[in-house]
VEXDRENDREN-935829 format. One record per residue (C-alpha): residue number from 1; x, y, z; residue in one letter. Coordinates in pm, whole numbers, plus 32768, in hexadecimal, padded with zeros to 4 digits. Example, Ala and Ser with C-alpha at 12.3 -4.5 7.8 and 13.67 -1.06 7.14 Angstrom:
<sites>
+-----+------+------+------+------+
: pos :   c1 :   c2 :   c3 : code :
+-----+------+------+------+------+
:   1 : 84CE : 7E3E : 830C :    a :
:   2 : 8557 : 7F96 : 82CA :    s :
+-----+------+------+------+------+
</sites>
This chain:
<sites>
+-----+------+------+------+------+
: pos :   c1 :   c2 :   c3 : code :
+-----+------+------+------+------+
:   1 : 7FFD : 8005 : 8004 :    m :
:   2 : 812D : 80D1 : 8056 :    r :
:   3 : 81C4 : 80B3 : 7F0B :    h :
:   4 : 809A : 80CD : 7E28 :    g :
:   5 : 7F8D : 81C0 : 7ED0 :    y :
:   6 : 7EDC : 82C3 : 7DFA :    a :
:   7 : 7FBB : 8276 : 7CC0 :    i :
:   8 : 7EC0 : 82BA : 7BA6 :    g :
:   9 : 7DF6 : 8397 : 7C87 :    t :
:  10 : 7EDB : 84A3 : 7D36 :    a :
:  11 : 7F66 : 857B : 7C06 :    l :
:  12 : 7F16 : 84A4 : 7AD6 :    l :
:  13 : 7E20 : 8395 : 7A79 :    s :
:  14 : 7EA8 : 823A : 7A09 :    a :
:  15 : 7E75 : 8264 : 7890 :    h :
:  16 : 7F5B : 83C3 : 78BD :    r :
:  17 : 8056 : 8300 : 7974 :    l :
:  18 : 8063 : 8209 : 7849 :    r :
:  19 : 809E : 831E : 7755 :    e :
:  20 : 81AC : 83BB : 7831 :    i :
:  21 : 8247 : 8256 : 7820 :    h :
:  22 : 8241 : 824B : 76B3 :    g :
:  23 : 82D6 : 83B1 : 768F :    v :
:  24 : 840D : 8349 : 7781 :    v :
:  25 : 840F : 8206 : 76CD :    s :
:  26 : 845E : 82AE : 7569 :    q :
:  27 : 8547 : 83A3 : 7621 :    a :
:  28 : 8606 : 8282 : 76BD :    a :
:  29 : 861E : 81C6 : 758B :    g :
:  30 : 862C : 827B : 744D :    r :
:  31 : 86D5 : 83B1 : 74E6 :    l :
:  32 : 87D0 : 82CC : 75BA :    a :
:  33 : 878A : 83A8 : 76E9 :    d :
:  34 : 882B : 8326 : 7807 :    p :
:  35 : 875A : 83FB : 7905 :    t :
:  36 : 8618 : 837C : 785F :    a :
:  37 : 868B : 820C : 787E :    q :
:  38 : 86B5 : 823E : 79F7 :    d :
:  39 : 8562 : 82DE : 7A05 :    l :
:  40 : 84C4 : 81E6 : 7934 :    l :
:  41 : 8529 : 80BA : 7A21 :    s :
:  42 : 84B4 : 8176 : 7B4C :    e :
:  43 : 836F : 81D7 : 7AAA :    l :
:  44 : 8342 : 806B : 7A44 :    k :
:  45 : 8362 : 8008 : 7BB5 :    q :
:  46 : 828F : 8105 : 7C3B :    r :
:  47 : 8181 : 80CE : 7B3A :    l :
:  48 : 81A4 : 7F2B : 7B79 :    a :
:  49 : 816A : 7F99 : 7D02 :    w :
:  50 : 803A : 804B : 7CAD :    g :
:  51 : 7F9E : 7F38 : 7BE8 :    g :
:  52 : 7FBB : 7FDF : 7AA2 :    i :
:  53 : 801F : 7F20 : 7980 :    e :
:  54 : 80E6 : 7FAE : 7867 :    v :
:  55 : 80D0 : 7ED3 : 7722 :    d :
:  56 : 81A4 : 7EC8 : 7606 :    d :
:  57 : 80D3 : 7F65 : 7508 :    s :
:  58 : 8151 : 8071 : 7426 :    s :
:  59 : 811B : 81CC : 748B :    p :
:  60 : 803A : 82DA : 73C3 :    v :
:  61 : 814D : 83B7 : 73C6 :    r :
:  62 : 82B5 : 835C : 73A8 :    a :
:  63 : 841D : 83EC : 7346 :    f :
:  64 : 8498 : 83BF : 71DA :    a :
:  65 : 8607 : 843F : 722B :    n :
:  66 : 86F0 : 837A : 72E6 :    r :
:  67 : 8854 : 839F : 7389 :    s :
:  68 : 8942 : 8325 : 7280 :    i :
:  69 : 8A17 : 82DA : 73B9 :    v :
:  70 : 8A21 : 8197 : 7476 :    s :
:  71 : 8A54 : 81DC : 75D5 :    s :
:  72 : 8AD5 : 8064 : 7617 :    a :
:  73 : 8BCB : 8095 : 7523 :    l :
:  74 : 8C7E : 81E8 : 7562 :    v :
:  75 : 8DA7 : 8205 : 7610 :    r :
:  76 : 8D6F : 81BD : 7786 :    p :
:  77 : 8E00 : 830B : 77F4 :    d :
:  78 : 8D18 : 83BF : 770A :    s :
:  79 : 8C24 : 84A5 : 776E :    l :
:  80 : 8B1D : 83C4 : 7696 :    a :
:  81 : 8B6C : 829A : 7789 :    a :
:  82 : 8A44 : 827A : 788F :    e :
:  83 : 8B17 : 82D7 : 79DD :    r :
:  84 : 8BCC : 83F0 : 793D :    q :
:  85 : 8A77 : 8488 : 78AF :    a :
:  86 : 8A03 : 8487 : 7A2A :    e :
:  87 : 8B33 : 8526 : 7AB6 :    a :
:  88 : 8B20 : 861C : 79A3 :    l :
:  89 : 89AE : 8664 : 7A04 :    e :
:  90 : 8A0E : 8685 : 7B63 :    t :
:  91 : 8B0F : 87A0 : 7AFE :    a :
:  92 : 89FA : 884A : 7A63 :    i :
:  93 : 8907 : 8850 : 7B82 :    v :
:  94 : 8A30 : 88B1 : 7C6B :    e :
:  95 : 8AAC : 89DF : 7B76 :    r :
:  96 : 8BFF : 8933 : 7BA3 :    r :
:  97 : 8D2E : 8999 : 7AA9 :    r :
:  98 : 8DA2 : 8872 : 79E9 :    i :
:  99 : 8ED1 : 8815 : 7929 :    e :
: 100 : 8E8D : 8745 : 77CD :    l :
: 101 : 8F6D : 86AB : 76D3 :    e :
: 102 : 8F22 : 8686 : 7589 :    r :
: 103 : 8F9B : 854C : 74D3 :    y :
: 104 : 908B : 8599 : 73D9 :    a :
: 105 : 9017 : 848B : 72D6 :    s :
: 106 : 8EA1 : 84D9 : 72B5 :    v :
: 107 : 8E0D : 85C5 : 71A9 :    g :
: 108 : 8E59 : 872D : 71A6 :    s :
: 109 : 8E14 : 8853 : 7115 :    f :
: 110 : 8EF8 : 89B0 : 70EF :    a :
: 111 : 8E97 : 8A40 : 722A :    d :
: 112 : 8E7D : 8911 : 730B :    s :
: 113 : 8F2D : 8922 : 7444 :    p :
: 114 : 9043 : 883B : 7488 :    a :
: 115 : 90E9 : 877D : 75A1 :    g :
: 116 : 9084 : 87E8 : 771C :    s :
: 117 : 8FA8 : 892F : 7765 :    f :
: 118 : 8EE8 : 8992 : 788E :    r :
: 119 : 8D61 : 89FC : 7877 :    v :
: 120 : 8C1E : 8A42 : 7925 :    w :
: 121 : 8B3B : 8933 : 78C2 :    p :
: 122 : 89DB : 89D7 : 7874 :    l :
: 123 : 88EA : 88BF : 77BD :    q :
: 124 : 88D4 : 8789 : 7706 :    l :
: 125 : 8827 : 879B : 75B8 :    l :
: 126 : 87AC : 8683 : 74E6 :    f :
: 127 : 87D9 : 871A : 736D :    h :
: 128 : 87A5 : 8637 : 721F :    n :
: 129 : 886B : 851F : 7260 :    i :
: 130 : 892A : 851A : 73CA :    g :
: 131 : 8932 : 85B8 : 7509 :    w :
: 132 : 8A02 : 8716 : 7532 :    y :
: 133 : 8A97 : 87C0 : 7637 :    l :
: 134 : 8A65 : 8932 : 7664 :    v :
: 135 : 8B4B : 89CD : 772E :    y :
: 136 : 8BF0 : 8B3C : 7780 :    e :
: 137 : 8D63 : 8B5A : 775B :    e :
: 138 : 8E17 : 8BB1 : 788E :    d :
: 139 : 8E8A : 8D22 : 7827 :    a :
: 140 : 8F95 : 8D8F : 7908 :    i :
: 141 : 8F66 : 8F07 : 7977 :    g :
: 142 : 8E05 : 8F29 : 78EB :    t :
: 143 : 8C91 : 8EC9 : 7971 :    s :
: 144 : 8C1E : 8E33 : 783A :    e :
: 145 : 8CC5 : 8D2F : 776B :    g :
: 146 : 8C78 : 8C96 : 7605 :    l :
: 147 : 8B67 : 8BB7 : 75FF :    i :
: 148 : 8BB2 : 8A80 : 7503 :    r :
: 149 : 8B2B : 8911 : 74DB :    s :
: 150 : 8BE8 : 87D5 : 74A9 :    e :
: 151 : 8B61 : 8671 : 745F :    r :
: 152 : 8B8A : 85BD : 75CB :    i :
: 153 : 8C03 : 8493 : 7541 :    d :
: 154 : 8D30 : 8541 : 74C5 :    r :
: 155 : 8D82 : 85C3 : 762C :    l :
: 156 : 8E19 : 8537 : 7759 :    a :
: 157 : 8DC3 : 85D9 : 78AE :    l :
: 158 : 8F38 : 85E1 : 794B :    r :
: 159 : 8EDA : 86B8 : 7A73 :    r :
: 160 : 8DBA : 8741 : 7B49 :    s :
: 161 : 8E23 : 8843 : 7C35 :    e :
: 162 : 8D7A : 8846 : 7D6F :    r :
: 163 : 8DFD : 8989 : 7DEA :    g :
: 164 : 8DA2 : 8A61 : 7CBB :    n :
: 165 : 8C30 : 8A9C : 7CA2 :    r :
: 166 : 8B76 : 8BB6 : 7C2E :    r :
: 167 : 8A2D : 8C55 : 7CAA :    g :
: 168 : 88B7 : 8BF0 : 7C1E :    d :
: 169 : 88B6 : 8D4A : 7B88 :    d :
: 170 : 89D7 : 8D40 : 7AB5 :    v :
: 171 : 8972 : 8BE7 : 7A37 :    h :
: 172 : 8809 : 8C78 : 79EA :    a :
: 173 : 88A5 : 8D7B : 791F :    q :
: 174 : 8960 : 8CBB : 7856 :    a :
: 175 : 8857 : 8BD2 : 780C :    l :
: 176 : 8791 : 8CEA : 7798 :    k :
: 177 : 8886 : 8D54 : 76AD :    r :
: 178 : 8899 : 8C06 : 7638 :    l :
: 179 : 86FB : 8C16 : 75EC :    e :
: 180 : 873C : 8D46 : 750E :    l :
: 181 : 8852 : 8CBA : 7458 :    l :
: 182 : 87A2 : 8B8E : 73FB :    l :
: 183 : 867C : 8C4A : 739A :    h :
: 184 : 8739 : 8D2C : 72C3 :    h :
: 185 : 8844 : 8C4D : 7244 :    s :
: 186 : 873E : 8B02 : 71F4 :    g :
: 187 : 882F : 8A03 : 726A :    g :
: 188 : 8938 : 89E4 : 7335 :    i :
: 189 : 8A5C : 8A81 : 7295 :    y :
: 190 : 8AA0 : 8BC4 : 734C :    f :
: 191 : 8BF6 : 8C35 : 729E :    g :
: 192 : 8D37 : 8C88 : 734E :    d :
: 193 : 8CF7 : 8E18 : 738F :    n :
: 194 : 8C96 : 8E51 : 74F2 :    l :
: 195 : 8C34 : 8FE7 : 749A :    d :
: 196 : 8B57 : 8F58 : 738C :    g :
: 197 : 8A9D : 8E6C : 7476 :    q :
: 198 : 8A70 : 8F70 : 7591 :    l :
: 199 : 89D9 : 9063 : 747A :    r :
: 200 : 88FC : 8F61 : 740B :    l :
: 201 : 8887 : 8F2A : 756A :    a :
: 202 : 8857 : 9094 : 75B7 :    s :
: 203 : 8724 : 911C : 7639 :    p :
: 204 : 874E : 9256 : 753C :    n :
: 205 : 8685 : 91F5 : 73F6 :    p :
: 206 : 8757 : 92CF : 7333 :    r :
: 207 : 8895 : 9236 : 739E :    l :
: 208 : 87F8 : 90D5 : 7363 :    r :
: 209 : 87B6 : 9148 : 7209 :    a :
: 210 : 890A : 91A2 : 71B8 :    t :
: 211 : 8992 : 906C : 71EC :    q :
: 212 : 88B4 : 8FB6 : 70D6 :    l :
: 213 : 88F8 : 8F9F : 6F50 :    v :
: 214 : 87FB : 8F3E : 6E65 :    t :
: 215 : 87ED : 8E0F : 6D84 :    l :
: 216 : 8724 : 8E26 : 6C66 :    r :
: 217 : 86F2 : 8D16 : 6B6D :    f :
: 218 : 85E1 : 8CC7 : 6A61 :    c :
: 219 : 8530 : 8B99 : 6A1D :    c :
: 220 : 8493 : 8AA9 : 691E :    q :
: 221 : 830A : 8A68 : 6971 :    g :
: 222 : 8357 : 88FA : 6A00 :    w :
: 223 : 846F : 8966 : 6AD8 :    c :
: 224 : 839A : 8A94 : 6B58 :    f :
: 225 : 827D : 89BC : 6BB0 :    a :
: 226 : 8366 : 8910 : 6CAB :    f :
: 227 : 8419 : 8A2F : 6D51 :    i :
: 228 : 82CE : 8B13 : 6D77 :    r :
: 229 : 8260 : 89F8 : 6E6E :    e :
: 230 : 8367 : 8A09 : 6F51 :    g :
: 231 : 8306 : 8B45 : 6FF5 :    l :
: 232 : 83DA : 8AF4 : 714C :    q :
: 233 : 851F : 8A8E : 709D :    r :
: 234 : 8590 : 8BEF : 70E1 :    y :
: 235 : 84FA : 8CFB : 71BD :    p :
: 236 : 83CE : 8D60 : 710F :    i :
: 237 : 8406 : 8EE9 : 7169 :    e :
: 238 : 8528 : 8EBE : 7078 :    h :
: 239 : 84A9 : 8DFC : 6F6A :    t :
: 240 : 83EE : 8E95 : 6E1F :    r :
: 241 : 8373 : 8DB8 : 6D33 :    f :
: 242 : 82D1 : 8DF3 : 6BDA :    s :
: 243 : 8179 : 8E2F : 6B79 :    k :
: 244 : 80CB : 8D67 : 6A6C :    p :
: 245 : 80ED : 8DBA : 68E6 :    l :
: 246 : 7FBE : 8E73 : 6850 :    p :
: 247 : 7EBD : 8D62 : 6829 :    g :
: 248 : 7F3E : 8C5B : 6935 :    e :
: 249 : 7E7F : 8C04 : 6A47 :    h :
: 250 : 7F28 : 8B3B : 6B4A :    w :
: 251 : 7EC4 : 8B59 : 6CA2 :    w :
: 252 : 7F8A : 8C1B : 6DBF :    h :
: 253 : 7F19 : 8C83 : 6F19 :    h :
: 254 : 7EDF : 8E0F : 6F1B :    p :
: 255 : 7FDD : 8E33 : 701E :    k :
: 256 : 8107 : 8D76 : 6F3D :    a :
: 257 : 820F : 8E5F : 6ED1 :    p :
: 258 : 81CF : 8E47 : 6D6E :    h :
: 259 : 8226 : 8F94 : 6D2C :    v :
: 260 : 831C : 8FA0 : 6C0E :    l :
: 261 : 82B8 : 8FF4 : 6A9D :    e :
: 262 : 82F9 : 8EBA : 69B5 :    p :
: 263 : 83BE : 8ED4 : 6892 :    g :
: 264 : 834A : 8E98 : 6734 :    s :
: 265 : 827E : 8D62 : 66C5 :    a :
: 266 : 8391 : 8D27 : 65CD :    a :
: 267 : 84A2 : 8D21 : 66B0 :    d :
: 268 : 850B : 8BA7 : 6716 :    s :
: 269 : 8538 : 8C3B : 6875 :    h :
: 270 : 8412 : 8D19 : 68C5 :    p :
: 271 : 83DF : 8CE2 : 6A48 :    y :
: 272 : 84CA : 8DC5 : 6B07 :    p :
: 273 : 850A : 8D6B : 6C78 :    v :
: 274 : 85D7 : 8E53 : 6D74 :    e :
: 275 : 866D : 8DDD : 6EC1 :    l :
: 276 : 870F : 8ED1 : 6FBF :    d :
: 277 : 880C : 8DDA : 7057 :    l :
: 278 : 8946 : 8E08 : 714F :    p :
: 279 : 8A96 : 8E1B : 7075 :    p :
: 280 : 8B1A : 8CE6 : 7100 :    w :
: 281 : 89E2 : 8C22 : 7087 :    t :
: 282 : 8A03 : 8CAD : 6EF5 :    v :
: 283 : 8B8F : 8C88 : 6F27 :    e :
: 284 : 8BA9 : 8B1F : 6FBF :    r :
: 285 : 8A7E : 8A84 : 7039 :    d :
: 286 : 8A72 : 8914 : 6FC0 :    i :
: 287 : 88D2 : 88F8 : 6FFA :    d :
: 288 : 88A6 : 8A11 : 6F3D :    l :
: 289 : 895A : 8997 : 6E1D :    r :
: 290 : 88C6 : 8831 : 6E25 :    n :
: 291 : 877E : 88C7 : 6E0D :    w :
: 292 : 87AD : 89D6 : 6D02 :    l :
: 293 : 88A4 : 892B : 6C26 :    f :
: 294 : 87D2 : 87DD : 6C42 :    g :
: 295 : 86E0 : 887B : 6B44 :    f :
: 296 : 87F7 : 889D : 6A4E :    g :
: 297 : 877E : 8952 : 691E :    a :
: 298 : 8629 : 8987 : 69C2 :    g :
: 299 : 86C9 : 8AC2 : 6A49 :    i :
: 300 : 877F : 8BE7 : 69C1 :    r :
: 301 : 8846 : 8C96 : 6AA9 :    i :
: 302 : 8860 : 8E32 : 6A9D :    d :
: 303 : 8936 : 8EAF : 6BBC :    s :
: 304 : 8A00 : 8EA7 : 6C60 :    p :
: 305 : 8B05 : 8E69 : 6B59 :    q :
: 306 : 8BF4 : 8D6D : 6C11 :    p :
: 307 : 8ACD : 8C6F : 6C4E :    l :
: 308 : 8A4A : 8CA8 : 6AE4 :    r :
: 309 : 8BCB : 8C36 : 6A7B :    d :
: 310 : 8BC8 : 8B1D : 6B7C :    e :
: 311 : 8A83 : 8A9B : 6AFC :    h :
: 312 : 8AED : 8ADA : 6989 :    r :
: 313 : 8C53 : 8A0A : 69E2 :    q :
: 314 : 8B96 : 88D9 : 6A80 :    k :
: 315 : 8AA2 : 88B3 : 695B :    l :
: 316 : 8BB1 : 88D0 : 6867 :    e :
: 317 : 8C9E : 87C6 : 692A :    t :
: 318 : 8B8C : 86F6 : 6951 :    a :
: 319 : 8B3F : 8700 : 67CE :    l :
: 320 : 8CB8 : 86CC : 677B :    a :
: 321 : 8CA9 : 8560 : 6837 :    v :
: 322 : 8BA9 : 84FD : 672C :    y :
: 323 : 8C42 : 8585 : 65E1 :    q :
: 324 : 8CEE : 8467 : 6500 :    p :
: 325 : 8E5D : 845D : 6535 :    a :
+-----+------+------+------+------+
</sites>
């Protein structure tokens, strides 16, 4: 009676508890979340105590995304390993500074950190294919450091400093800055310029606007049909879509940002799109390129010129692969 008393009647009904079990099962399985795995084990035990059966039927809603990293096959000292993940979560909760090491042999980008470095861990985020640690660099002599992200299977926790902690208010301010960076960047890449990050997270809208650059491209009809459905891919207040061509009557919500005049019907790409994005997103963000370049010849980039040149070069390089010898 002590174990199962009031389960199913106190906070949520038995039906709702089964739905929660399904959500946690998805996070534990598809997303390989070690915290969810522990929670799932405890939830199963408590539901059994309360006499609530959980069947193995498929849930109504499920995650299609899944982690590409197997926690059972990573290095034992990797942050993706279950015990190391628990130590990392403790450091986040207790606001500790930690020392990380990035493995030398893992995949890297031009501005990826190398070797050992000290950071303030902020949050664990699942993004597309795996779990990432978002952290603030330990900036000596300044109150704020650069916010970055790194996939956890590429990192090892070398030390968690019990004597170096910071207050909840400082941690909360960093999380608020992270939220703004996520909103404006549309992904988890935040560049390598602290001043730029601080300007973008400023409460002054004019100062924020100075940190944005406009990406403009034009679309073929089939391509534009997909793009105009993604109203929340990037901030809607910084998104502008084409109006319909004369005589077209496809539906769009009255509040959707269809404000740009379309090109000529004779143009192969008559539908313009404009996005105001941070410079680091336009210059180096992989997610933007995977999405934009994935449309191939369905888009024609107008500006900025470096991104236009990059798109053209990728198309020419791919075409050259299939040219006869």
